[in-house]
Wavefront OBJ file of the C-alpha trace (Angstrom):
o trace
v -18.668 16.282 3.333
v -18.630 17.776 6.641
v -16.334 20.654 5.790
v -18.382 23.780 6.367
v -16.623 25.664 3.443
v -18.185 22.840 0.913
v -21.471 22.929 -0.453
v -22.356 19.863 -2.654
v -26.115 19.695 -3.979
v -27.312 16.520 -5.107
v -28.848 16.187 -8.764
v -32.056 14.447 -7.240
v -32.504 17.612 -4.907
v -31.867 20.086 -7.919
v -34.193 18.154 -10.149
v -37.066 18.040 -7.296
v -36.731 21.748 -6.992
v -36.955 22.472 -10.852
v -33.673 23.729 -11.161
v -30.763 23.312 -13.677
v -26.750 22.954 -13.278
v -23.912 23.937 -15.531
v -22.200 20.706 -15.037
v -22.540 17.488 -13.406
v -19.591 16.589 -11.122
v -18.645 12.700 -11.631
v -16.769 12.062 -8.264
v -15.778 8.602 -9.122
v -15.008 5.586 -6.900
v -11.669 6.811 -5.678
v -12.783 10.667 -5.173
v -15.827 8.991 -3.000
v -14.139 6.405 -1.062
v -10.536 6.618 -0.928
v -9.294 8.907 2.009
v -6.429 10.540 -0.111
v -8.494 10.997 -3.272
v -11.289 12.649 -1.331
v -9.018 15.712 -0.379
v -8.964 16.142 -4.347
v -12.773 15.863 -4.538
v -13.015 18.516 -1.737
v -10.322 20.798 -3.385
v -12.248 20.566 -6.673
v -15.678 21.467 -5.143
v -14.191 24.576 -3.303
v -12.715 25.791 -6.615
v -16.257 25.170 -8.323
v -17.982 27.177 -5.335
v -15.352 29.821 -5.401
v -15.825 30.274 -9.237
v -19.504 30.479 -8.922
v -20.300 27.232 -11.036
v -23.590 25.763 -10.443
v -23.044 21.916 -10.251
v -24.345 18.951 -8.664
v -23.102 15.085 -8.175
v -25.183 12.025 -8.273
v -24.413 10.850 -4.444
v -25.572 7.384 -3.727
v -27.083 7.110 -7.407
v -23.684 7.331 -9.034
v -22.273 3.736 -9.937
v -18.706 2.840 -10.946
v -18.477 3.672 -14.520
v -16.970 -0.068 -15.305
v -13.606 0.981 -16.319
v -11.633 -1.675 -13.852
v -14.276 -4.402 -14.871
v -13.772 -3.795 -18.639
v -9.964 -3.570 -18.387
v -10.033 -6.792 -16.220
v -11.857 -8.631 -18.992
v -15.525 -8.732 -17.077
v -17.594 -7.298 -20.185
v -20.787 -8.199 -18.593
v -20.218 -6.279 -15.443
v -18.955 -3.190 -17.349
v -22.180 -3.156 -19.439
v -24.298 -3.578 -16.368
v -22.639 -0.787 -14.520
v -22.452 1.431 -17.690
v -26.194 0.958 -18.668
v -27.188 1.874 -15.078
v -25.311 4.984 -15.009
v -26.574 5.801 -18.590
v -30.100 5.592 -17.514
v -29.684 7.786 -14.518
v -27.815 10.267 -16.427
v -30.377 10.308 -19.321
v -33.148 10.620 -16.638
v -31.767 13.814 -15.345
v -31.120 15.076 -18.992
v -27.355 15.286 -18.190
v -25.360 17.070 -21.025
v -22.078 18.157 -19.524
v -19.928 16.165 -17.121
v -16.763 17.054 -15.270
v -14.606 14.486 -13.491
v -11.149 14.530 -11.679
v -10.314 10.875 -12.641
v -8.993 10.088 -16.165
v -10.345 6.768 -16.159
v -13.994 7.793 -15.602
v -13.270 10.580 -17.926
v -12.157 8.009 -20.848
v -14.872 5.649 -20.329
v -17.568 8.168 -20.150
v -16.300 10.083 -23.169
v -15.351 7.248 -25.308
v -17.080 4.049 -24.375
v -20.711 5.119 -23.209
v -21.701 6.634 -26.625
v -22.302 3.157 -28.212
v -24.316 2.195 -25.364
v -26.499 5.239 -25.498
v -24.736 7.623 -23.350
v -23.870 11.020 -25.211
v -22.393 13.770 -23.128
v -19.917 16.371 -23.054
v -17.227 15.177 -20.790
v -14.410 17.335 -19.574
v -11.440 16.628 -17.282
v -11.078 18.884 -14.351
v -8.020 20.364 -15.505
v -9.498 21.319 -18.740
v -12.658 22.738 -16.801
v -10.296 24.737 -14.518
v -8.269 26.146 -17.479
v -11.572 27.169 -19.055
v -12.662 28.756 -15.887
v -9.343 30.733 -15.732
v -9.710 31.810 -19.489
v -13.069 33.047 -18.736
v -12.027 35.223 -15.922
v -14.137 33.169 -13.413
v -11.341 31.931 -11.616
v -8.034 33.466 -10.722
v -4.818 31.785 -10.177
v -1.979 33.058 -8.232
v 1.103 31.417 -7.134
v 1.160 32.111 -3.380
v 3.636 29.975 -1.595
v 3.942 27.693 -4.667
v 5.652 30.671 -6.539
v 9.047 29.712 -7.932
v 8.707 26.123 -6.740
v 9.969 23.313 -8.856
v 6.974 21.124 -10.032
v 7.060 18.142 -12.234
v 3.944 16.949 -13.633
v 3.217 13.364 -14.514
v 0.971 12.675 -17.251
v -1.918 10.124 -16.644
v -1.972 7.571 -19.624
v -5.728 7.803 -19.839
v -5.536 11.871 -19.725
v -2.399 11.966 -22.113
v -1.719 9.322 -24.567
v -5.323 7.952 -24.608
v -7.055 11.475 -25.134
v -4.121 14.017 -26.069
v -4.611 16.192 -23.153
v -1.092 17.654 -22.260
v -1.490 21.508 -22.122
v -4.396 22.201 -19.789
v -2.714 20.880 -16.791
v 0.635 22.602 -17.550
v -1.034 25.853 -18.365
v -2.598 25.717 -14.863
v 0.645 25.068 -13.417
v 2.367 27.895 -15.087
v -0.477 30.306 -13.687
v 0.908 29.476 -10.494
v 3.906 31.124 -11.516
v 6.097 27.819 -10.686
v 9.205 26.541 -12.649
v 7.853 23.546 -14.462
v 10.557 20.853 -14.672
v 9.634 18.214 -17.175
v 10.482 14.543 -16.686
v 12.568 12.820 -19.401
v 9.529 10.943 -20.121
v 6.521 13.038 -20.493
v 3.691 13.982 -22.714
v 3.334 11.186 -25.490
v 6.358 9.441 -24.002
v 5.162 9.396 -20.580
v 5.528 6.467 -18.361
v 2.537 4.738 -16.868
v 2.324 4.795 -12.967
v 1.548 1.294 -12.850
v -2.263 1.468 -11.767
v -3.980 1.260 -15.120
v -5.723 -1.563 -16.814
v -7.099 -2.634 -13.643
v -3.712 -3.351 -12.225
v -4.593 -1.290 -9.288
v -6.775 -4.086 -8.161
v -4.960 -7.369 -9.021
v -1.634 -9.157 -7.982
v 1.579 -8.189 -9.383
v 3.098 -10.466 -12.109
v 6.543 -11.578 -11.566
v 9.269 -9.139 -12.078
v 12.099 -7.153 -10.354
v 10.905 -3.740 -10.278
v 7.240 -2.207 -9.916
v 6.259 0.295 -12.651
v 5.810 3.220 -9.895
v 9.339 2.568 -8.703
v 10.504 2.957 -12.290
v 8.559 6.169 -12.389
v 9.947 7.300 -9.295
v 13.474 7.194 -10.706
v 12.146 9.908 -13.233
v 10.934 11.972 -10.464
v 14.006 11.941 -8.627
v 16.046 13.009 -11.559
v 14.050 16.233 -11.696
v 14.558 16.876 -7.985
v 11.263 18.937 -7.791
v 9.705 20.407 -4.576
v 6.304 18.999 -5.672
v 5.063 16.395 -8.333
v 1.712 17.360 -9.697
v -0.796 14.670 -10.767
v -4.330 14.866 -12.357
v -5.472 11.267 -11.384
v -6.259 9.594 -8.050
v -4.728 6.229 -9.144
v -1.555 8.024 -10.233
v -1.722 9.906 -7.054
v -1.513 6.549 -5.125
v 1.394 5.015 -7.016
v 3.497 8.220 -7.011
v 2.942 8.747 -3.423
v 3.973 5.202 -2.632
v 6.925 5.499 -4.798
v 8.180 8.587 -3.281
v 7.779 7.177 0.245
v 9.504 3.834 -0.466
v 12.607 6.284 -1.313
v 12.004 8.225 1.913
v 11.651 11.410 -0.073
v 7.980 12.367 1.117
v 9.245 15.272 3.251
v 11.162 16.741 0.235
v 8.947 15.817 -2.773
v 5.433 16.308 -1.957
v 2.618 14.868 -4.361
v -0.410 16.965 -5.066
v -3.319 17.109 -7.655
v -3.425 20.160 -9.357
v -6.872 21.273 -8.026
v -5.295 20.900 -4.601
v -2.159 23.172 -5.721
v -4.638 25.732 -7.051
v -6.958 25.487 -4.048
v -4.255 25.936 -1.645
v -2.656 28.902 -3.250
v -6.130 30.488 -3.327
v -6.489 29.833 0.547
v -9.831 27.947 0.082
l 1 2 3 4 5 6 7 8 9 10 11 12 13 14 15 16 17 18 19 20 21 22 23 24 25 26 27 28 29 30 31 32 33 34 35 36 37 38 39 40 41 42 43 44 45 46 47 48 49 50 51 52 53 54 55 56 57 58 59 60 61 62 63 64 65 66 67 68 69 70 71 72 73 74 75 76 77 78 79 80 81 82 83 84 85 86 87 88 89 90 91 92 93 94 95 96 97 98 99 100 101 102 103 104 105 106 107 108 109 110 111 112 113 114 115 116 117 118 119 120 121 122 123 124 125 126 127 128 129 130 131 132 133 134 135 136 137 138 139 140 141 142 143 144 145 146 147 148 149 150 151 152 153 154 155 156 157 158 159 160 161 162 163 164 165 166 167 168 169 170 171 172 173 174 175 176 177 178 179 180 181 182 183 184 185 186 187 188 189 190 191 192 193 194 195 196 197 198 199 200 201 202 203 204 205 206 207 208 209 210 211 212 213 214 215 216 217 218 219 220 221 222 223 224 225 226 227 228 229 230 231 232 233 234 235 236 237 238 239 240 241 242 243 244 245 246 247 248 249 250 251 252 253 254 255 256 257 258 259 260 261 262 263 264
């Protein structure tokens, strides 16, 4: 990353110098290679640096968690990728992992232990909420104060892992007007990207899932739609653009909103 405000140490460098970190930041495939998701990665790193969190990433040693492979039915590839990551993580003695991707979060947290990868895995909204409660991070509304913001619950964050309040508490700290979609929390509607759908041809039908979800968004008439998943970000952005509402309704990750409010 070339941004001069961003400092991103590698785990290999930290280990070589005999250092330790509070947490390993698992960037994920989207956060590493997708241009839009990389903005989320940068925003989160800026917040970590701003809060004085010591962290590191694996860099080129990080391999896909295997979530898309397993969802698509390729169990062999999943286990190969997972075991490669577990060997690397255990080599560095990693205990605590934070990630901005609910897919990575769910796989690392719930599916790696049976293969020998036992870690404390935290989603970035949980981690940021913890920093806020500890007083290590202050959140002010800035230009977002009073804006109408609707939050889209990621399937793997919400229904799969029961995390609903952390992202909402962060949004409330921005002093915004949180407007809920009719299908939210445990009744939330998928964005259409999960289960490896992001990487395969669509089945026959008359309406894409993200188009259906966009209807819910438009009903709340928000200024912003907040997401907490890079896959949701893509699907929601496409849905809003298709309705030609991208100038009226902007899609942002929660980390981006906080970083922008703090002028980082």
